N, C-alpha and C positions, 0 to 999 in steps of 0.2 A: 819484783820478780827479778831473779839474779840470772843472767844468760850467758854463757860463756861460749866463745869459739877459740880455736887454735890455728894459727896461720903464721908461714912465713911470707917474707917480700913476694914471691911469684905469684902467692894465692891472694895477697892483699886486695886488689881491687875486685875480684869474687867475693871476698869476706866484705868488702861494702856494699856490694849489691845484696847480699843476703840479709844484713845488718838493714838497709834502707827498707827490704821487703818485711821484716819483722817492724819496723817502726811504722808504715803506712798502715797496717793491719792491727795497731794496738797503741793506737794514741791516746787512749784514756789510762793506761796502766804507767805505773812506775816501774823503770825500769833501770837495771844497773847493767851495764856490758863489762867482762870482764874477758881479755884477749890475752890469751896465751901466747907470747910473743917471740918467734923464732926469727927475728932479724928485720921485722919490718921497717923500711928505712923514715926517716922523720918526716919527711915530705908525705909519703901516704898515711904516715898516723895521724898528721895535723888534718889531713882532709877528712879521713873516717872520724875522727874527734868532731869536725865539724859538722859532719852531716848528723851524727847523734846530738850534738848540742842544738841543732836548728831545730831539733824535734823535741826538745826540752827534756832529754833525758842524760844520763852519765856514763862513763867510759871509762875501765882504768886498762893501760896496757901492762902486761907482767911481763917480763923477760924471763926468757927460758934457754939454757946452755944446752944446744943439741947434742954437745957432747956427753952428757947425761944419760942420751938412750942411744949411743953408739953401736952398743952390742945388741941391741933391738934389732931381730932380721928386718929387710925391707923385701918383701916377697911380691909388690904390685909396683909397676914402675910409676904410676900416676900419684901414688900415695906417698907423704914424705913423712920423716921421721916425727915432725910436728904432731901427728895423731897420736903418739905414745903420750904426750904431756899430760893426758887425764889421767893416766894411771897414777900419777904423783899429784893430782890435784888440790889434794886437801891440802898440801904444802904451800901451793902457788896464792889460793885463796882461802886463808884458815877463818876469815871473819864472817862466812857464812854457814848457816845451816843445813840449805837446800839449795841446790843449782840445777838449772836446765842448760843441757849441754848441747849443742847443735852442730854437726856439721856445715864447712863454709859451701859445700856443693849442695844447700837446699834454698827453697824459696819459699817464705811462707805468704798464705793467700788466707790468712784469716785470724780470730782471736786466739790467743794462746794461752787464754785464763782457765778454759776447762783443763788443759793439760796440767796448767801448773797448780791449779787447786786439786789434783789427784792426790788422795790420801797414800803414802808410801812410808808412813812411820812404823810398820813392821817389815819393810823390806829395805835394800840396799837401793835399788833401782827399780824404775818402771822405762817399759820399751815394748815396742813393736816386732812382733815375730816376722823373721824374715823366708818367705816364703819360695824363695829362690832357694836358698841352701833346704828349707824342709823339703822340697819336692825334687828338685834336681840335684841334691847333695847328701843323699842318705848314707852312703859310704862314709864320706867323708866324714860327717859327724860322728861315726863309730870310730873313726881312727884319733879323735880328738876326745873319746870320753863322752859323746853327748848323744848315744845312742836310743836313751831313754828321757830325752830331755827336749823342749822346744829350742830351737835355735832364734835369737833375735838381733835384728839389726841395730850396730849401734850409732847411727848418725844421729839419732836423737835421743838422749836420755836424760830421765828426771832423777837426778841424784840424790841420794840421802847424804849428805856430807858427815852428819854426825855418826852415823854409823860406819861411813868409809874411814874415817878418822880411827874410830876405836878396832876397825881389822886390820889396818896399817895394809891397803891395797896392793902399794907397790911389791912388798916383801911376798905378798900371796901371789902377785903375778909373776915376779921372777920365779917362784916356785913351781908353777904350774910350767913357764917358759922352758926350764930346763929339762922337765919331763916330756914335753910335746916338740921342743924345737925343731926336730927332724921332720916334721909332718905340718908344722903350722904352716896356714895357707893364706889367712886373713887377717895377719897380724894382730893389732890389740882388739881388734873384734873377736877374734877365736878366745882369747886372754879372758876378756870379759866373760864371754859366756863361759867358759870352764870355771871359772873362780865363783860367777855368779848362776850358775845353772838350777841352786834351790831357794835362789833368794831374790827373785826378779819378779815384779808384776807387770803383766803383761797388758796392754791398752790397746785400744781400738787402731786400726793400720790407717786411719785417715792423719794422723800425727805423724807417719813415716812413709808415705806414698811413693812408692819408686817402680820404674819402668816394670820390673818384675809383677809388681800388683794387676798392672794393665793386661797384662799376657795370662793372667791366670784369673780369667774372668768366671770361669766353670765352678772355682772352688770359693765364689762368693757368698753364696748362702751360707755355706757352711761357717765364713770367718764373720759374718754380721757386719762387714765395712760401713759405716755410716759416713755419709757424703754430704756436704763438699768436703774433699780433702783440706787440710790446715795445712801441712807441710808437704812440700813436693821435693823428693832426695833424688839427686842423679849419679847414684854411686859408681857405675860404670865407668869405661872410658869417653864417653858421650857426653859432656857435662852440658848445664844449662848454656856455658859461654862458647858451646861448639857448634857450628852450622851443620852438623852431621845430627845432632838431638833430634828427636821426633818425640820425645817424650811429653806429656802435656805441660800446659803454661812456660814452656823453654821461650817463648817470644816474652813472657814478662820479664824474663832475666835480662834480655836485649834490652828492651826497653827501658827497665831502671838503669842498666848501666849508660844509656844514652843520655839519659836523664842528669846522671852523675856527671859526664863527660861537658854538658853543656854548662855546669856551673863550675866545675873544675877541667880547664881543657889540658893541662899538664898531666891528668891522671891516665897513665899508661897502662895498656893492659892487651895481652894478646887473646883479645875477644873477636871471635872470627864475624865477620860480616854478615849479616843474615838477608838475603836478597828476597824480593818481592815472591818469588814462586818458592822459595822456603816458607816464607811466612803464611803464606796459602797455603800448604801442605799441612803445617801444622794446626791452622786453624780448622780446616777440614777434619784431620785428627779427631780433634777438641770436640768439634762438634759430633762427628760418627759416636765418641765414646757418650758423651753427654744424653743424647739424644736415643741411641740404640743401647746402650749398657748401662745409662743411668749413672754412669762415672765421672766426677766434674770436680 
């Protein structure tokens, strides 16, 4: 299983947490992690590498020059240029044919085998529909040429690298960006939706479960989401490391971070302290969704 993340040094501690969540739920799988590295310092890389090796897996850090993407727009202040690296991922990771790309702001809570084994031979990628965009942003979809297509969330992508290599995705991205540069809102996610609108296999939302999914319970029957969710994704400003986050499994992120800090006291991060009241509030929310709405 080939799994890629993209991160700068500011996000390195959260990268460590996300990786640890994968490791704890996929101990039987052979995994190689590929980190598109936008300047992670040596100390943080050493800690992350130790976490991975202690679980019997391998990891490679691949340096990325952020200036390569200097002309790409930053429209969301809590998302860095690192997100654009995947547009050129075939150059950074040339020796694989299939790759699972996961955003740093995710927590894995189950086996990734079913996702990894999804057949995408006839597609460039597999992804989950983004129901926030689908339900709340229909007008915006039309502005970027997607009025007759579903919009996917790019936080979890199963990528057919062979197909991307043949298509030259970076050139396609630049062409699309030139056309929509004045209206683009969601950065590389918009670009990927634009260039792959007819070349994506949609998979069950349990592999990229966002706060929006919790809010759109009334649409659940139509979407046929299977539970439990495997990957929890926190795409808004309230990440799993924020004490403002009330999304499901946010407590898991804090407990994994404490586990890392106990082993590596020098590991520094702006991880909000989660007080007892916040933990209880989150637990109550989880119980409500599990027993009332059957979402867990």
